[in-house]
N, CA, C and O atoms as a GROMACS GRO file, in nm:
protein
  320
    1MET      N    1   1.230   8.961  -0.329
    1MET     CA    2   1.091   8.945  -0.290
    1MET      C    3   1.037   8.816  -0.352
    1MET      O    4   1.066   8.786  -0.467
    2ALA      N    5   0.960   8.743  -0.276
    2ALA     CA    6   0.905   8.616  -0.322
    2ALA      C    7   0.795   8.639  -0.425
    2ALA      O    8   0.720   8.737  -0.419
    3SER      N    9   0.786   8.547  -0.520
    3SER     CA   10   0.682   8.560  -0.621
    3SER      C   11   0.546   8.529  -0.559
    3SER      O   12   0.535   8.462  -0.457
    4ALA      N   13   0.443   8.581  -0.623
    4ALA     CA   14   0.307   8.563  -0.572
    4ALA      C   15   0.269   8.415  -0.564
    4ALA      O   16   0.199   8.374  -0.472
    5SER      N   17   0.315   8.337  -0.661
    5SER     CA   18   0.279   8.195  -0.659
    5SER      C   19   0.345   8.122  -0.543
    5SER      O   20   0.286   8.030  -0.487
    6ARG      N   21   0.466   8.162  -0.507
    6ARG     CA   22   0.533   8.097  -0.393
    6ARG      C   23   0.469   8.138  -0.261
    6ARG      O   24   0.455   8.056  -0.170
    7VAL      N   25   0.430   8.263  -0.250
    7VAL     CA   26   0.364   8.309  -0.128
    7VAL      C   27   0.230   8.238  -0.111
    7VAL      O   28   0.200   8.188  -0.002
    8SER      N   29   0.152   8.232  -0.218
    8SER     CA   30   0.021   8.165  -0.207
    8SER      C   31   0.040   8.017  -0.179
    8SER      O   32  -0.039   7.958  -0.105
    9GLY      N   33   0.142   7.955  -0.237
    9GLY     CA   34   0.169   7.814  -0.210
    9GLY      C   35   0.205   7.790  -0.064
    9GLY      O   36   0.162   7.692  -0.004
   10GLY      N   37   0.283   7.881  -0.007
   10GLY     CA   38   0.319   7.869   0.134
   10GLY      C   39   0.199   7.885   0.225
   10GLY      O   40   0.186   7.815   0.325
   11LEU      N   41   0.111   7.978   0.190
   11LEU     CA   42  -0.010   7.998   0.269
   11LEU      C   43  -0.102   7.876   0.262
   11LEU      O   44  -0.159   7.834   0.363
   12LYS      N   45  -0.114   7.819   0.143
   12LYS     CA   46  -0.197   7.699   0.128
   12LYS      C   47  -0.138   7.583   0.206
   12LYS      O   48  -0.210   7.504   0.266
   13ALA      N   49  -0.005   7.572   0.205
   13ALA     CA   50   0.061   7.466   0.281
   13ALA      C   51   0.036   7.483   0.430
   13ALA      O   52   0.014   7.386   0.502
   14ALA      N   53   0.040   7.607   0.477
   14ALA     CA   54   0.017   7.633   0.619
   14ALA      C   55  -0.125   7.593   0.659
   14ALA      O   56  -0.147   7.541   0.768
   15ILE      N   57  -0.220   7.617   0.571
   15ILE     CA   58  -0.360   7.585   0.601
   15ILE      C   59  -0.380   7.434   0.615
   15ILE      O   60  -0.459   7.390   0.699
   16THR      N   61  -0.310   7.356   0.536
   16THR     CA   62  -0.329   7.211   0.540
   16THR      C   63  -0.234   7.139   0.635
   16THR      O   64  -0.250   7.019   0.658
   17ASN      N   65  -0.138   7.210   0.691
   17ASN     CA   66  -0.040   7.149   0.781
   17ASN      C   67  -0.102   7.126   0.918
   17ASN      O   68  -0.148   7.222   0.981
   18PRO      N   69  -0.104   7.002   0.967
   18PRO     CA   70  -0.164   6.975   1.098
   18PRO      C   71  -0.085   7.033   1.215
   18PRO      O   72  -0.138   7.043   1.326
   19ASN      N   73   0.040   7.072   1.192
   19ASN     CA   74   0.124   7.128   1.299
   19ASN      C   75   0.108   7.279   1.315
   19ASN      O   76   0.168   7.338   1.405
   20VAL      N   77   0.028   7.341   1.230
   20VAL     CA   78   0.006   7.485   1.236
   20VAL      C   79  -0.116   7.513   1.323
   20VAL      O   80  -0.217   7.444   1.313
   21SER      N   81  -0.106   7.614   1.407
   21SER     CA   82  -0.216   7.647   1.498
   21SER      C   83  -0.339   7.696   1.421
   21SER      O   84  -0.326   7.746   1.310
   22PRO      N   85  -0.457   7.680   1.479
   22PRO     CA   86  -0.579   7.729   1.414
   22PRO      C   87  -0.575   7.880   1.386
   22PRO      O   88  -0.628   7.926   1.285
   23GLU      N   89  -0.512   7.955   1.476
   23GLU     CA   90  -0.503   8.100   1.455
   23GLU      C   91  -0.419   8.132   1.332
   23GLU      O   92  -0.455   8.218   1.252
   24ALA      N   93  -0.307   8.061   1.316
   24ALA     CA   94  -0.221   8.083   1.200
   24ALA      C   95  -0.291   8.040   1.071
   24ALA      O   96  -0.276   8.104   0.967
   25LYS      N   97  -0.368   7.932   1.079
   25LYS     CA   98  -0.443   7.887   0.962
   25LYS      C   99  -0.547   7.992   0.922
   25LYS      O  100  -0.568   8.018   0.804
   26ASP      N  101  -0.612   8.051   1.022
   26ASP     CA  102  -0.712   8.156   0.994
   26ASP      C  103  -0.646   8.277   0.928
   26ASP      O  104  -0.700   8.333   0.832
   27ARG      N  105  -0.528   8.317   0.978
   27ARG     CA  106  -0.457   8.431   0.920
   27ARG      C  107  -0.415   8.401   0.776
   27ARG      O  108  -0.426   8.487   0.688
   28ALA      N  109  -0.367   8.279   0.753
   28ALA     CA  110  -0.326   8.240   0.618
   28ALA      C  111  -0.446   8.242   0.524
   28ALA      O  112  -0.435   8.291   0.411
   29GLN      N  113  -0.560   8.191   0.569
   29GLN     CA  114  -0.679   8.190   0.485
   29GLN      C  115  -0.726   8.332   0.457
   29GLN      O  116  -0.771   8.363   0.346
   30GLU      N  117  -0.716   8.419   0.557
   30GLU     CA  118  -0.754   8.559   0.539
   30GLU      C  119  -0.669   8.625   0.432
   30GLU      O  120  -0.721   8.697   0.346
   31ARG      N  121  -0.538   8.600   0.436
   31ARG     CA  122  -0.449   8.658   0.335
   31ARG      C  123  -0.484   8.606   0.196
   31ARG      O  124  -0.486   8.682   0.100
   32LEU      N  125  -0.511   8.476   0.187
   32LEU     CA  126  -0.547   8.420   0.056
   32LEU      C  127  -0.675   8.482   0.003
   32LEU      O  128  -0.689   8.506  -0.117
   33ASP      N  129  -0.770   8.507   0.094
   33ASP     CA  130  -0.898   8.563   0.053
   33ASP      C  131  -0.890   8.709   0.012
   33ASP      O  132  -0.962   8.753  -0.077
   34HIS      N  133  -0.801   8.786   0.077
   34HIS     CA  134  -0.801   8.930   0.058
   34HIS      C  135  -0.688   8.984  -0.030
   34HIS      O  136  -0.698   9.097  -0.078
   35GLU      N  137  -0.583   8.907  -0.051
   35GLU     CA  138  -0.473   8.955  -0.134
   35GLU      C  139  -0.484   8.894  -0.272
   35GLU      O  140  -0.539   8.785  -0.290
   36ASP      N  141  -0.429   8.965  -0.369
   36ASP     CA  142  -0.436   8.919  -0.508
   36ASP      C  143  -0.312   8.836  -0.540
   36ASP      O  144  -0.203   8.891  -0.557
   37PHE      N  145  -0.329   8.706  -0.548
   37PHE     CA  146  -0.219   8.617  -0.583
   37PHE      C  147  -0.236   8.561  -0.723
   37PHE      O  148  -0.165   8.468  -0.762
   38ALA      N  149  -0.328   8.616  -0.799
   38ALA     CA  150  -0.352   8.568  -0.934
   38ALA      C  151  -0.232   8.601  -1.022
   38ALA      O  152  -0.173   8.708  -1.010
   39PRO      N  153  -0.197   8.509  -1.110
   39PRO     CA  154  -0.085   8.538  -1.199
   39PRO      C  155  -0.122   8.651  -1.294
   39PRO      O  156  -0.230   8.650  -1.353
   40HIS      N  157  -0.033   8.745  -1.309
   40HIS     CA  158  -0.061   8.860  -1.395
   40HIS      C  159  -0.020   8.833  -1.539
   40HIS      O  160  -0.041   8.917  -1.627
   41ASP      N  161   0.039   8.717  -1.562
   41ASP     CA  162   0.080   8.682  -1.698
   41ASP      C  163  -0.011   8.577  -1.759
   41ASP      O  164   0.032   8.496  -1.841
   42LEU      N  165  -0.138   8.578  -1.718
   42LEU     CA  166  -0.233   8.480  -1.767
   42LEU      C  167  -0.244   8.485  -1.919
   42LEU      O  168  -0.264   8.382  -1.983
   43HIS      N  169  -0.232   8.604  -1.977
   43HIS     CA  170  -0.243   8.618  -2.122
   43HIS      C  171  -0.127   8.550  -2.195
   43HIS      O  172  -0.136   8.527  -2.316
   44LEU      N  173  -0.017   8.519  -2.125
   44LEU     CA  174   0.096   8.452  -2.187
   44LEU      C  175   0.079   8.301  -2.192
   44LEU      O  176   0.155   8.231  -2.259
   45LYS      N  177  -0.019   8.251  -2.121
   45LYS     CA  178  -0.041   8.107  -2.116
   45LYS      C  179  -0.130   8.064  -2.231
   45LYS      O  180  -0.205   8.144  -2.287
   46ASN      N  181  -0.121   7.937  -2.265
   46ASN     CA  182  -0.203   7.882  -2.371
   46ASN      C  183  -0.349   7.879  -2.325
   46ASN      O  184  -0.382   7.807  -2.230
   47PRO      N  185  -0.436   7.955  -2.390
   47PRO     CA  186  -0.577   7.963  -2.346
   47PRO      C  187  -0.648   7.828  -2.343
   47PRO      O  188  -0.734   7.805  -2.258
   48GLU      N  189  -0.613   7.739  -2.435
   48GLU     CA  190  -0.677   7.608  -2.436
   48GLU      C  191  -0.641   7.528  -2.312
   48GLU      O  192  -0.725   7.458  -2.256
   49ARG      N  193  -0.515   7.538  -2.267
   49ARG     CA  194  -0.470   7.466  -2.148
   49ARG      C  195  -0.532   7.527  -2.023
   49ARG      O  196  -0.566   7.455  -1.929
   50VAL      N  197  -0.545   7.659  -2.021
   50VAL     CA  198  -0.608   7.726  -1.907
   50VAL      C  199  -0.752   7.680  -1.895
   50VAL      O  200  -0.798   7.647  -1.786
   51LEU      N  201  -0.823   7.680  -2.007
   51LEU     CA  202  -0.963   7.636  -2.007
   51LEU      C  203  -0.975   7.490  -1.964
   51LEU      O  204  -1.066   7.454  -1.890
   52ALA      N  205  -0.884   7.405  -2.011
   52ALA     CA  206  -0.887   7.264  -1.972
   52ALA      C  207  -0.867   7.249  -1.822
   52ALA      O  208  -0.933   7.166  -1.759
   53GLY      N  209  -0.778   7.328  -1.764
   53GLY     CA  210  -0.756   7.322  -1.620
   53GLY      C  211  -0.877   7.368  -1.542
   53GLY      O  212  -0.912   7.310  -1.440
   54LEU      N  213  -0.941   7.474  -1.591
   54LEU     CA  214  -1.061   7.524  -1.524
   54LEU      C  215  -1.174   7.421  -1.531
   54LEU      O  216  -1.244   7.398  -1.432
   55LYS      N  217  -1.192   7.361  -1.648
   55LYS     CA  218  -1.296   7.259  -1.662
   55LYS      C  219  -1.267   7.138  -1.575
   55LYS      O  220  -1.358   7.078  -1.518
   56GLY      N  221  -1.139   7.102  -1.565
   56GLY     CA  222  -1.101   6.990  -1.479
   56GLY      C  223  -1.135   7.018  -1.334
   56GLY      O  224  -1.181   6.930  -1.263
   57ALA      N  225  -1.111   7.141  -1.291
   57ALA     CA  226  -1.142   7.179  -1.153
   57ALA      C  227  -1.293   7.172  -1.128
   57ALA      O  228  -1.336   7.137  -1.018
   58LEU      N  229  -1.372   7.204  -1.229
   58LEU     CA  230  -1.518   7.198  -1.213
   58LEU      C  231  -1.566   7.055  -1.192
   58LEU      O  232  -1.668   7.033  -1.125
   59LYS      N  233  -1.495   6.959  -1.249
   59LYS     CA  234  -1.536   6.818  -1.236
   59LYS      C  235  -1.471   6.749  -1.116
   59LYS      O  236  -1.505   6.636  -1.084
   60ASN      N  237  -1.378   6.817  -1.051
   60ASN     CA  238  -1.307   6.758  -0.938
   60ASN      C  239  -1.396   6.758  -0.814
   60ASN      O  240  -1.440   6.864  -0.771
   61PRO      N  241  -1.423   6.642  -0.755
   61PRO     CA  242  -1.510   6.637  -0.637
   61PRO      C  243  -1.447   6.700  -0.513
   61PRO      O  244  -1.518   6.728  -0.416
   62ASN      N  245  -1.316   6.724  -0.515
   62ASN     CA  246  -1.249   6.785  -0.400
   62ASN      C  247  -1.255   6.937  -0.402
   62ASN      O  248  -1.211   7.002  -0.307
   63VAL      N  249  -1.309   6.995  -0.508
   63VAL     CA  250  -1.322   7.140  -0.519
   63VAL      C  251  -1.457   7.181  -0.462
   63VAL      O  252  -1.560   7.123  -0.496
   64SER      N  253  -1.456   7.281  -0.374
   64SER     CA  254  -1.579   7.324  -0.308
   64SER      C  255  -1.674   7.391  -0.409
   64SER      O  256  -1.631   7.438  -0.514
   65GLU      N  257  -1.801   7.393  -0.373
   65GLU     CA  258  -1.901   7.458  -0.459
   65GLU      C  259  -1.872   7.607  -0.474
   65GLU      O  260  -1.892   7.665  -0.581
   66GLU      N  261  -1.824   7.668  -0.367
   66GLU     CA  262  -1.791   7.811  -0.371
   66GLU      C  263  -1.680   7.837  -0.474
   66GLU      O  264  -1.689   7.932  -0.552
   67LYS      N  265  -1.578   7.753  -0.474
   67LYS     CA  266  -1.467   7.768  -0.568
   67LYS      C  267  -1.514   7.740  -0.710
   67LYS      O  268  -1.468   7.804  -0.805
   68LYS      N  269  -1.605   7.643  -0.726
   68LYS     CA  270  -1.657   7.613  -0.859
   68LYS      C  271  -1.734   7.732  -0.915
   68LYS      O  272  -1.727   7.760  -1.035
   69GLU      N  273  -1.808   7.802  -0.830
   69GLU     CA  274  -1.879   7.923  -0.875
   69GLU      C  275  -1.779   8.029  -0.919
   69GLU      O  276  -1.801   8.099  -1.018
   70GLU      N  277  -1.670   8.042  -0.844
   70GLU     CA  278  -1.565   8.138  -0.880
   70GLU      C  279  -1.503   8.102  -1.015
   70GLU      O  280  -1.475   8.190  -1.096
   71ILE      N  281  -1.483   7.973  -1.038
   71ILE     CA  282  -1.426   7.928  -1.166
   71ILE      C  283  -1.522   7.957  -1.280
   71ILE      O  284  -1.480   8.000  -1.387
   72HIS      N  285  -1.652   7.934  -1.258
   72HIS     CA  286  -1.751   7.969  -1.361
   72HIS      C  287  -1.741   8.116  -1.396
   72HIS      O  288  -1.748   8.153  -1.514
   73GLY      N  289  -1.723   8.201  -1.296
   73GLY     CA  290  -1.708   8.344  -1.320
   73GLY      C  291  -1.584   8.375  -1.401
   73GLY      O  292  -1.589   8.460  -1.490
   74LYS      N  293  -1.473   8.308  -1.372
   74LYS     CA  294  -1.350   8.329  -1.449
   74LYS      C  295  -1.368   8.289  -1.594
   74LYS      O  296  -1.321   8.356  -1.685
   75ILE      N  297  -1.438   8.178  -1.614
   75ILE     CA  298  -1.462   8.132  -1.751
   75ILE      C  299  -1.547   8.234  -1.825
   75ILE      O  300  -1.518   8.267  -1.940
   76ASP      N  301  -1.651   8.284  -1.760
   76ASP     CA  302  -1.741   8.382  -1.823
   76ASP      C  303  -1.670   8.514  -1.854
   76ASP      O  304  -1.684   8.568  -1.963
   77GLU      N  305  -1.593   8.565  -1.758
   77GLU     CA  306  -1.529   8.696  -1.777
   77GLU      C  307  -1.410   8.689  -1.872
   77GLU      O  308  -1.373   8.790  -1.932
   78SER      N  309  -1.349   8.572  -1.886
   78SER     CA  310  -1.234   8.559  -1.975
   78SER      C  311  -1.276   8.535  -2.120
   78SER      O  312  -1.196   8.550  -2.211
   79GLY      N  313  -1.401   8.500  -2.139
   79GLY     CA  314  -1.451   8.478  -2.274
   79GLY      C  315  -1.403   8.348  -2.337
   79GLY      O  316  -1.395   8.338  -2.460
   80PHE      N  317  -1.371   8.250  -2.255
   80PHE     CA  318  -1.324   8.121  -2.309
   80PHE      C  319  -1.437   8.052  -2.378
   80PHE      O  320  -1.420   7.942  -2.430
   0.00000   0.00000   0.00000
């Protein structure tokens, strides 16, 4: 069985691939929105590096406002 990170990576690739039909892109986005692809070993990662990555995403102009709000929530609930 494929790991969650590989599945989510494939779905993200399908969404950005210009050769994929709009219907397939919609299905891929739906799966990303409704399935849990979050790493379950987050506690094994260095918390300082995780926080740095989250803060970097907040400053990235290519990250949507909706995703930035989600990141703020992760920072708040994780107690970083």
